[in-house]
C-alpha positions as a Markdown table, in Angstrom:
| # | Residue | x | y | z |
|---|---|---|---|---|
| 1 | Met | 23.1 | -25.9 | 49.9 |
| 2 | Val | 26.0 | -28.3 | 49.5 |
| 3 | Gly | 29.2 | -26.7 | 48.2 |
| 4 | Ile | 28.0 | -23.1 | 48.6 |
| 5 | Ser | 29.1 | -21.0 | 51.5 |
| 6 | Pro | 26.5 | -19.1 | 53.5 |
| 7 | Ser | 27.7 | -15.7 | 52.2 |
| 8 | Ala | 27.5 | -16.9 | 48.6 |
| 9 | Tyr | 24.0 | -18.4 | 49.2 |
| 10 | Leu | 22.8 | -15.1 | 50.6 |
| 11 | Lys | 24.2 | -13.2 | 47.7 |
| 12 | Gln | 22.5 | -15.5 | 45.2 |
| 13 | Glu | 19.2 | -15.2 | 47.0 |
| 14 | Arg | 19.4 | -11.4 | 46.8 |
| 15 | Lys | 20.0 | -11.6 | 43.1 |
| 16 | Met | 17.0 | -13.9 | 42.7 |
| 17 | Lys | 14.7 | -11.5 | 44.6 |
| 18 | Thr | 16.0 | -8.5 | 42.6 |
| 19 | Tyr | 15.2 | -10.5 | 39.4 |
| 20 | Leu | 11.8 | -11.5 | 40.5 |
| 21 | Lys | 11.0 | -7.9 | 41.6 |
| 22 | Ser | 12.2 | -6.5 | 38.3 |
| 23 | Thr | 10.2 | -9.1 | 36.3 |
| 24 | Phe | 7.0 | -8.3 | 38.4 |
| 25 | Leu | 7.4 | -4.6 | 37.7 |
| 26 | Lys | 7.8 | -5.2 | 33.9 |
| 27 | Val | 4.7 | -7.4 | 33.8 |
| 28 | Ala | 2.7 | -4.9 | 35.8 |
| 29 | Thr | 3.8 | -2.0 | 33.6 |
| 30 | Leu | 2.9 | -3.9 | 30.5 |
| 31 | Gly | -0.5 | -4.7 | 32.0 |
| 32 | Ile | -1.1 | -1.0 | 32.8 |
| 33 | Leu | 0.0 | 0.0 | 29.3 |
| 34 | Ala | -2.4 | -2.6 | 27.8 |
| 35 | Met | -5.3 | -1.3 | 29.8 |
| 36 | Ser | -4.3 | 2.3 | 28.9 |
| 37 | Leu | -4.2 | 1.5 | 25.2 |
| 38 | Ser | -7.5 | -0.4 | 25.4 |
| 39 | Thr | -9.2 | 2.6 | 27.2 |
| 40 | Thr | -7.6 | 5.1 | 24.7 |
| 41 | Ser | -8.9 | 3.1 | 21.7 |
| 42 | Ala | -12.4 | 3.2 | 23.2 |
| 43 | Val | -12.5 | 7.0 | 23.5 |
| 44 | Ala | -10.1 | 7.8 | 20.6 |
| 45 | Asp | -9.9 | 11.4 | 19.6 |
| 46 | Thr | -11.7 | 12.4 | 16.4 |
| 47 | Glu | -9.8 | 15.0 | 14.3 |
| 48 | Leu | -11.8 | 16.8 | 11.7 |
| 49 | Val | -9.7 | 18.2 | 8.9 |
| 50 | Met | -11.1 | 21.5 | 7.6 |
| 51 | Ser | -10.2 | 22.8 | 4.2 |
| 52 | Ser | -10.1 | 26.7 | 4.2 |
| 53 | Trp | -9.7 | 28.7 | 1.1 |
| 54 | Leu | -9.8 | 32.2 | 2.5 |
| 55 | Pro | -6.5 | 33.8 | 3.3 |
| 56 | Ala | -5.1 | 32.5 | 6.6 |
| 57 | Lys | -5.2 | 36.0 | 8.1 |
| 58 | His | -8.7 | 36.8 | 6.9 |
| 59 | Pro | -10.8 | 38.2 | 9.8 |
| 60 | Ile | -13.4 | 35.4 | 9.3 |
| 61 | Val | -10.8 | 32.7 | 9.6 |
| 62 | Val | -9.1 | 34.4 | 12.6 |
| 63 | Asn | -12.1 | 35.6 | 14.5 |
| 64 | Ala | -14.8 | 33.0 | 13.6 |
| 65 | Phe | -13.5 | 29.7 | 12.3 |
| 66 | Lys | -10.6 | 29.3 | 14.7 |
| 67 | Pro | -12.6 | 30.3 | 17.8 |
| 68 | Trp | -15.3 | 27.9 | 16.7 |
| 69 | Ala | -12.7 | 25.1 | 16.3 |
| 70 | Lys | -11.4 | 25.8 | 19.8 |
| 71 | Gln | -15.0 | 25.7 | 21.2 |
| 72 | Ile | -15.5 | 22.3 | 19.6 |
| 73 | Ser | -12.5 | 20.9 | 21.5 |
| 74 | Glu | -13.6 | 22.5 | 24.7 |
| 75 | Val | -17.2 | 21.3 | 24.7 |
| 76 | Thr | -16.2 | 17.7 | 23.8 |
| 77 | Asp | -13.4 | 17.7 | 26.4 |
| 78 | Gly | -10.8 | 17.2 | 23.6 |
| 79 | Arg | -12.5 | 14.1 | 22.1 |
| 80 | Val | -13.2 | 16.0 | 18.9 |
| 81 | Thr | -10.7 | 18.5 | 17.4 |
| 82 | Val | -10.7 | 20.6 | 14.2 |
| 83 | Arg | -7.5 | 21.1 | 12.3 |
| 84 | Ile | -7.8 | 24.1 | 9.9 |
| 85 | Leu | -5.5 | 23.7 | 6.9 |
| 86 | Ser | -3.4 | 26.6 | 5.9 |
| 87 | Lys | -3.9 | 25.8 | 2.2 |
| 88 | Pro | -7.2 | 24.5 | 0.7 |
| 89 | Leu | -7.5 | 21.0 | -0.7 |
| 90 | Gly | -9.3 | 22.3 | -3.8 |
| 91 | Ala | -10.8 | 25.3 | -5.6 |
| 92 | Pro | -13.4 | 27.3 | -3.7 |
| 93 | Pro | -16.3 | 26.2 | -5.9 |
| 94 | Ala | -15.4 | 22.5 | -5.2 |
| 95 | His | -15.7 | 22.7 | -1.5 |
| 96 | Tyr | -19.2 | 21.5 | -1.0 |
| 97 | Asp | -18.6 | 18.3 | -3.0 |
| 98 | Met | -15.3 | 17.9 | -1.2 |
| 99 | Ala | -17.2 | 17.5 | 2.0 |
| 100 | Val | -19.7 | 15.1 | 0.5 |
| 101 | Asp | -17.0 | 13.0 | -1.0 |
| 102 | Gly | -14.8 | 13.0 | 2.1 |
| 103 | Val | -11.9 | 14.9 | 0.6 |
| 104 | Ala | -12.1 | 17.1 | 3.7 |
| 105 | Asp | -14.1 | 16.5 | 6.9 |
| 106 | Ile | -15.4 | 20.1 | 7.1 |
| 107 | Thr | -15.7 | 22.8 | 4.4 |
| 108 | Tyr | -17.3 | 26.1 | 3.9 |
| 109 | Gly | -18.2 | 28.2 | 0.8 |
| 110 | Leu | -20.8 | 30.2 | -1.1 |
| 111 | His | -24.0 | 28.6 | -2.3 |
| 112 | Ser | -23.7 | 30.6 | -5.5 |
| 113 | Phe | -20.3 | 29.1 | -6.3 |
| 114 | Thr | -22.1 | 25.8 | -7.0 |
| 115 | Lys | -23.3 | 26.2 | -10.6 |
| 116 | Asp | -26.2 | 23.8 | -10.5 |
| 117 | Asp | -29.6 | 24.5 | -8.9 |
| 118 | Arg | -29.2 | 22.3 | -5.8 |
| 119 | Phe | -29.4 | 25.3 | -3.4 |
| 120 | Lys | -32.3 | 27.1 | -5.0 |
| 121 | Arg | -34.0 | 28.0 | -1.7 |
| 122 | Ser | -30.7 | 29.5 | -0.2 |
| 123 | Arg | -31.2 | 32.4 | -2.6 |
| 124 | Ile | -33.5 | 34.0 | 0.0 |
| 125 | Gly | -30.4 | 35.4 | 1.7 |
| 126 | Gln | -28.9 | 36.8 | -1.4 |
| 127 | Phe | -31.5 | 39.4 | -2.3 |
| 128 | Ser | -31.3 | 43.2 | -2.0 |
| 129 | Phe | -32.5 | 44.9 | 1.2 |
| 130 | Ile | -31.7 | 41.9 | 3.4 |
| 131 | Gly | -29.8 | 43.4 | 6.3 |
| 132 | Asn | -27.6 | 46.2 | 7.5 |
| 133 | Asp | -25.3 | 44.0 | 9.6 |
| 134 | Ala | -24.0 | 40.5 | 9.3 |
| 135 | Glu | -25.0 | 39.3 | 12.8 |
| 136 | Ser | -28.7 | 39.8 | 12.6 |
| 137 | Gly | -28.6 | 38.9 | 8.9 |
| 138 | Ser | -26.8 | 35.6 | 9.5 |
| 139 | Thr | -29.0 | 34.6 | 12.5 |
| 140 | Ala | -32.1 | 35.4 | 10.5 |
| 141 | Phe | -30.8 | 33.4 | 7.5 |
| 142 | Trp | -30.1 | 30.4 | 9.7 |
| 143 | Asn | -33.5 | 30.5 | 11.3 |
| 144 | Val | -35.6 | 31.1 | 8.2 |
| 145 | Tyr | -33.7 | 28.8 | 5.8 |
| 146 | Thr | -33.7 | 25.9 | 8.3 |
| 147 | Glu | -37.2 | 26.3 | 9.8 |
| 148 | Asn | -39.2 | 27.6 | 6.8 |
| 149 | Leu | -37.3 | 26.2 | 3.8 |
| 150 | Asp | -35.8 | 22.9 | 5.0 |
| 151 | Ala | -32.1 | 23.8 | 4.5 |
| 152 | Gln | -30.8 | 20.4 | 5.4 |
| 153 | Ala | -32.7 | 18.8 | 2.6 |
| 154 | Glu | -30.9 | 21.0 | 0.1 |
| 155 | His | -27.5 | 20.0 | 1.6 |
| 156 | Lys | -27.7 | 16.4 | 0.6 |
| 157 | Gly | -24.8 | 14.1 | 1.5 |
| 158 | Ala | -23.5 | 16.4 | 4.3 |
| 159 | Lys | -24.2 | 17.5 | 7.8 |
| 160 | Leu | -25.2 | 21.1 | 7.9 |
| 161 | Leu | -23.5 | 22.9 | 10.8 |
| 162 | Gly | -23.6 | 26.6 | 9.8 |
| 163 | Leu | -25.2 | 29.2 | 7.6 |
| 164 | Phe | -24.4 | 32.8 | 7.4 |
| 165 | Val | -24.3 | 36.0 | 5.2 |
| 166 | His | -21.8 | 38.8 | 5.2 |
| 167 | Gly | -22.5 | 42.5 | 5.7 |
| 168 | Pro | -24.4 | 44.5 | 3.1 |
| 169 | Gly | -23.1 | 44.0 | -0.4 |
| 170 | Ile | -21.6 | 47.1 | -2.1 |
| 171 | Leu | -20.8 | 47.9 | -5.7 |
| 172 | His | -17.2 | 49.1 | -6.0 |
| 173 | Thr | -15.8 | 50.6 | -9.2 |
| 174 | Lys | -12.3 | 51.5 | -10.3 |
| 175 | Asp | -12.8 | 54.7 | -12.3 |
| 176 | Lys | -16.4 | 55.4 | -13.0 |
| 177 | Lys | -18.8 | 56.6 | -10.4 |
| 178 | Ile | -22.3 | 55.1 | -10.8 |
| 179 | Ser | -24.9 | 57.8 | -10.6 |
| 180 | Gln | -27.6 | 56.4 | -12.9 |
| 181 | Pro | -28.4 | 53.0 | -14.5 |
| 182 | Ser | -26.9 | 54.0 | -17.8 |
| 183 | Asp | -23.5 | 54.4 | -16.1 |
| 184 | Leu | -23.3 | 50.6 | -15.7 |
| 185 | Glu | -23.9 | 49.8 | -19.4 |
| 186 | Gly | -20.9 | 48.0 | -20.8 |
| 187 | Leu | -18.9 | 47.9 | -17.5 |
| 188 | Lys | -17.3 | 44.6 | -16.7 |
| 189 | Ile | -18.3 | 43.7 | -13.1 |
| 190 | Arg | -17.1 | 40.7 | -11.1 |
| 191 | Thr | -19.8 | 38.9 | -9.2 |
| 192 | Pro | -19.8 | 35.7 | -7.1 |
| 193 | Gly | -22.7 | 34.4 | -9.2 |
| 194 | Gly | -26.2 | 33.9 | -8.0 |
| 195 | Tyr | -28.7 | 36.7 | -7.5 |
| 196 | Ile | -26.2 | 39.6 | -7.9 |
| 197 | Ala | -25.1 | 38.3 | -11.3 |
| 198 | Asp | -28.7 | 38.5 | -12.5 |
| 199 | Met | -29.1 | 42.0 | -10.9 |
| 200 | Met | -26.0 | 43.4 | -12.6 |
| 201 | Lys | -26.9 | 42.0 | -16.0 |
| 202 | Asp | -30.4 | 43.5 | -15.7 |
| 203 | Gln | -28.7 | 46.9 | -14.9 |
| 204 | Gly | -26.7 | 46.7 | -18.1 |
| 205 | Ala | -23.3 | 45.5 | -16.9 |
| 206 | Ser | -21.3 | 42.6 | -18.3 |
| 207 | Thr | -20.7 | 40.2 | -15.4 |
| 208 | Leu | -17.7 | 37.9 | -14.8 |
| 209 | Phe | -17.7 | 35.1 | -12.3 |
| 210 | Met | -14.6 | 34.6 | -10.3 |
| 211 | Ser | -13.6 | 33.7 | -6.7 |
| 212 | Ser | -12.4 | 36.3 | -4.3 |
| 213 | Gly | -8.7 | 35.5 | -4.7 |
| 214 | Glu | -8.8 | 36.2 | -8.4 |
| 215 | Val | -10.1 | 39.8 | -8.2 |
| 216 | Phe | -6.8 | 41.6 | -7.4 |
| 217 | Glu | -5.1 | 40.4 | -10.6 |
| 218 | Lys | -8.2 | 41.1 | -12.8 |
| 219 | Leu | -8.8 | 44.5 | -11.3 |
| 220 | Ser | -5.2 | 45.7 | -11.3 |
| 221 | Arg | -4.8 | 44.6 | -14.9 |
| 222 | Gly | -8.0 | 46.3 | -16.0 |
| 223 | Val | -9.8 | 43.1 | -17.0 |
| 224 | Ile | -12.7 | 44.2 | -14.9 |
| 225 | Asp | -14.0 | 47.7 | -14.1 |
| 226 | Gly | -15.5 | 46.9 | -10.7 |
| 227 | Val | -16.6 | 44.3 | -8.2 |
| 228 | Thr | -19.5 | 43.4 | -6.0 |
| 229 | Phe | -17.9 | 42.9 | -2.6 |
| 230 | Thr | -18.3 | 43.8 | 1.1 |
| 231 | Tyr | -16.3 | 46.6 | 2.7 |
| 232 | Glu | -13.9 | 44.2 | 4.4 |
| 233 | Ala | -13.1 | 42.4 | 1.1 |
| 234 | Ile | -11.5 | 45.6 | -0.2 |
| 235 | Thr | -8.9 | 45.5 | 2.6 |
| 236 | Ala | -8.7 | 41.7 | 2.9 |
| 237 | Phe | -7.8 | 41.3 | -0.8 |
| 238 | Lys | -5.7 | 44.4 | -0.9 |
| 239 | Leu | -7.8 | 46.4 | -3.4 |
| 240 | Thr | -7.6 | 49.9 | -1.9 |
| 241 | Asp | -5.3 | 51.1 | -4.7 |
| 242 | His | -7.6 | 49.9 | -7.4 |
| 243 | Ile | -11.0 | 51.1 | -6.2 |
| 244 | Asn | -12.1 | 54.7 | -6.1 |
| 245 | His | -15.9 | 54.6 | -5.7 |
| 246 | Ser | -18.2 | 52.4 | -3.5 |
| 247 | Met | -22.0 | 52.7 | -3.9 |
| 248 | Arg | -24.3 | 51.5 | -1.1 |
| 249 | Ile | -28.0 | 51.2 | -0.5 |
| 250 | Pro | -30.0 | 50.5 | 2.8 |
| 251 | Gly | -30.0 | 46.8 | 3.5 |
| 252 | Gly | -27.4 | 46.0 | 0.9 |
| 253 | Ile | -27.5 | 45.8 | -2.9 |
| 254 | Tyr | -27.1 | 42.1 | -2.5 |
| 255 | Asn | -25.7 | 39.5 | -0.1 |
| 256 | Thr | -24.0 | 36.1 | -0.4 |
| 257 | Thr | -25.1 | 33.0 | 1.5 |
| 258 | Trp | -22.5 | 30.6 | 3.0 |
| 259 | Phe | -22.6 | 27.1 | 4.3 |
| 260 | Val | -20.5 | 25.1 | 6.8 |
| 261 | Val | -20.8 | 21.4 | 6.3 |
| 262 | Ala | -19.2 | 18.2 | 7.6 |
| 263 | Asn | -18.8 | 14.9 | 5.8 |
| 264 | Gln | -21.8 | 12.8 | 6.9 |
| 265 | Lys | -19.8 | 9.6 | 7.5 |
| 266 | Lys | -17.3 | 11.4 | 9.6 |
| 267 | Trp | -20.1 | 13.1 | 11.5 |
| 268 | Asp | -21.8 | 9.8 | 12.2 |
| 269 | Ser | -18.6 | 8.5 | 13.7 |
| 270 | Ile | -18.9 | 11.0 | 16.5 |
| 271 | Ser | -20.8 | 10.0 | 19.7 |
| 272 | Lys | -24.3 | 11.4 | 20.1 |
| 273 | Glu | -23.2 | 13.3 | 23.2 |
| 274 | Asp | -20.4 | 15.1 | 21.3 |
| 275 | Gln | -22.7 | 15.7 | 18.3 |
| 276 | Ala | -25.1 | 17.5 | 20.6 |
| 277 | Ala | -22.4 | 19.5 | 22.2 |
| 278 | Ile | -21.1 | 20.6 | 18.8 |
| 279 | Glu | -24.5 | 21.5 | 17.5 |
| 280 | Ala | -25.1 | 23.7 | 20.6 |
| 281 | Ile | -22.2 | 26.0 | 19.5 |
| 282 | Ser | -23.0 | 25.7 | 15.8 |
| 283 | Gly | -26.2 | 26.8 | 14.0 |
| 284 | Pro | -27.5 | 30.1 | 15.4 |
| 285 | Ala | -24.6 | 30.4 | 17.8 |
| 286 | Phe | -22.1 | 30.2 | 15.0 |
| 287 | Ala | -24.2 | 32.6 | 12.9 |
| 288 | Ser | -23.9 | 35.2 | 15.7 |
| 289 | Leu | -20.2 | 34.6 | 16.1 |
| 290 | Ile | -19.3 | 34.9 | 12.5 |
| 291 | Gly | -21.7 | 37.8 | 12.0 |
| 292 | Lys | -19.9 | 39.8 | 14.7 |
| 293 | Ala | -16.6 | 39.0 | 13.0 |
| 294 | Trp | -17.9 | 40.3 | 9.7 |
| 295 | Asn | -19.3 | 43.5 | 11.3 |
| 296 | Asp | -16.0 | 44.2 | 13.0 |
| 297 | Ala | -14.1 | 43.6 | 9.8 |
| 298 | Asp | -16.4 | 46.0 | 7.9 |
| 299 | Thr | -16.1 | 48.7 | 10.5 |
| 300 | Lys | -12.3 | 48.6 | 10.3 |
| 301 | Ala | -12.3 | 48.4 | 6.5 |
| 302 | Ile | -14.4 | 51.6 | 6.2 |
| 303 | Val | -11.8 | 53.5 | 8.2 |
| 304 | Val | -9.0 | 52.2 | 5.9 |
| 305 | Met | -11.0 | 53.0 | 2.8 |
| 306 | Glu | -11.7 | 56.5 | 3.9 |
| 307 | Lys | -8.0 | 57.1 | 4.6 |
| 308 | Ala | -7.3 | 55.8 | 1.0 |
| 309 | Asp | -9.7 | 58.5 | -0.3 |
| 310 | Ile | -12.2 | 55.9 | -1.6 |
| 311 | Glu | -15.6 | 57.6 | -2.0 |
| 312 | Ile | -18.3 | 55.7 | -0.1 |
| 313 | Tyr | -21.6 | 57.2 | -1.2 |
| 314 | Asp | -25.4 | 56.5 | -1.2 |
| 315 | Ala | -27.0 | 55.4 | -4.4 |
| 316 | Ser | -28.9 | 58.1 | -6.2 |
| 317 | Pro | -32.8 | 57.9 | -6.2 |
| 318 | Glu | -32.5 | 56.8 | -9.9 |
| 319 | Met | -30.2 | 53.9 | -9.0 |
| 320 | Leu | -32.3 | 53.0 | -6.0 |
| 321 | Glu | -35.5 | 52.9 | -8.0 |
| 322 | Ser | -33.8 | 50.8 | -10.7 |
| 323 | Ile | -32.4 | 48.3 | -8.2 |
| 324 | Ser | -35.7 | 48.0 | -6.4 |
| 325 | Gly | -37.5 | 47.3 | -9.7 |
| 326 | Thr | -35.1 | 44.5 | -10.6 |
| 327 | Ala | -35.1 | 43.1 | -7.1 |
| 328 | Lys | -38.9 | 42.9 | -7.0 |
| 329 | Gln | -39.0 | 40.9 | -10.3 |
| 330 | Leu | -36.2 | 38.5 | -9.3 |
| 331 | Glu | -37.9 | 37.9 | -5.9 |
| 332 | Ala | -41.2 | 37.1 | -7.6 |
| 333 | Asp | -39.4 | 34.7 | -10.0 |
| 334 | Trp | -37.8 | 32.9 | -7.0 |
| 335 | Val | -41.1 | 32.7 | -5.0 |
| 336 | Lys | -42.7 | 31.1 | -8.1 |
| 337 | Ser | -39.8 | 28.7 | -8.6 |
| 338 | Ile | -40.1 | 27.2 | -5.1 |
| 339 | Ala | -43.9 | 27.2 | -4.8 |
| 340 | Gly | -44.1 | 24.0 | -6.7 |
| 341 | Asp | -42.0 | 22.3 | -4.1 |
| 342 | Gly | -44.5 | 23.4 | -1.4 |
| 343 | Phe | -42.6 | 26.4 | 0.0 |
| 344 | Asp | -44.0 | 29.8 | 0.7 |
| 345 | Gly | -41.1 | 32.1 | -0.4 |
| 346 | Glu | -43.0 | 35.3 | 0.0 |
| 347 | Ala | -43.8 | 34.6 | 3.7 |
| 348 | Ala | -40.2 | 33.4 | 4.2 |
| 349 | Leu | -38.9 | 36.7 | 2.9 |
| 350 | Val | -41.2 | 38.7 | 5.1 |
| 351 | Glu | -40.0 | 36.7 | 8.1 |
| 352 | Leu | -36.3 | 37.1 | 7.1 |
| 353 | Arg | -36.5 | 40.8 | 6.9 |
| 354 | Lys | -38.4 | 41.0 | 10.1 |
| 355 | Gln | -35.7 | 39.1 | 11.9 |
| 356 | Ser | -32.8 | 41.0 | 10.3 |
| 357 | Lys | -34.6 | 44.3 | 11.2 |
| 358 | Val | -34.9 | 45.6 | 7.7 |
| 359 | Ala | -38.3 | 47.2 | 6.9 |
| 360 | Lys | -39.3 | 47.1 | 3.2 |
């Protein structure tokens, strides 16, 4: 070039090559990033927010819900994850409607916490003499409620992912040991609602509905005289200093039925492949997982209760006869109430007890 020395020309040419190379790399990098973003958006992760109202260290949260959440991530190769909140987004009785309304993506709770009659057929898992352990009871409850009593139809507006029961329900009292039905007359007993509320009323007690987290305050202040709970709840809610007697019967005085549901719209946004993978570790598989967690928690709680000198005793023949009489009548009322909808409650109860290995 005119006016430019050879050395200057070569220097300018090197600068031009460096510039072109740098520009090419930037364009290529932007292209790769664009492709990456496009691919990521096509397979974007779905985070399911789960509202949890049990204490964060509750054995069911630690040994069932958290492992299940981890399994969901594993079976979907990370495309679907569950984030369990450390604090709930609402009161325990509100959790079913929270899932339906999309306040949370996944919730759990007791059917009996919902005051209306929408879960009428779920009561099958709340009766006396249902099961001696939570694993067989939960699996049986899932099988019979879904196959014989169309559980999904009662869980309108949500995707049903899990059903379970806890271990056999016990009557725990603060001061008075219950030896005969008359001992219950006038006592204020906390219940979670549902079947056991009707049972305790029939036995002469005055029942109060409250969620698990409220019991400590009410019991320690003497507002209530006793509580219907599992073994593990006595330790989970720190009640060992306020309970002295725990009465049990074979198969449990009662049980509680629980649901795990997802918001339907959120569930529908997940691919069919991932839905199938999640369902494979939910339902009966989850019932078994959470049942084992309940059983382990009950076993550990019994040891703690015995060390605290809480008397765990079998119900007297008089109490057993009285409970059996009430149970028979409440079961008959329930069987009649669902017969008009085309369901055979009596046959379902026989099948439930067969699967949970309780002879009656």
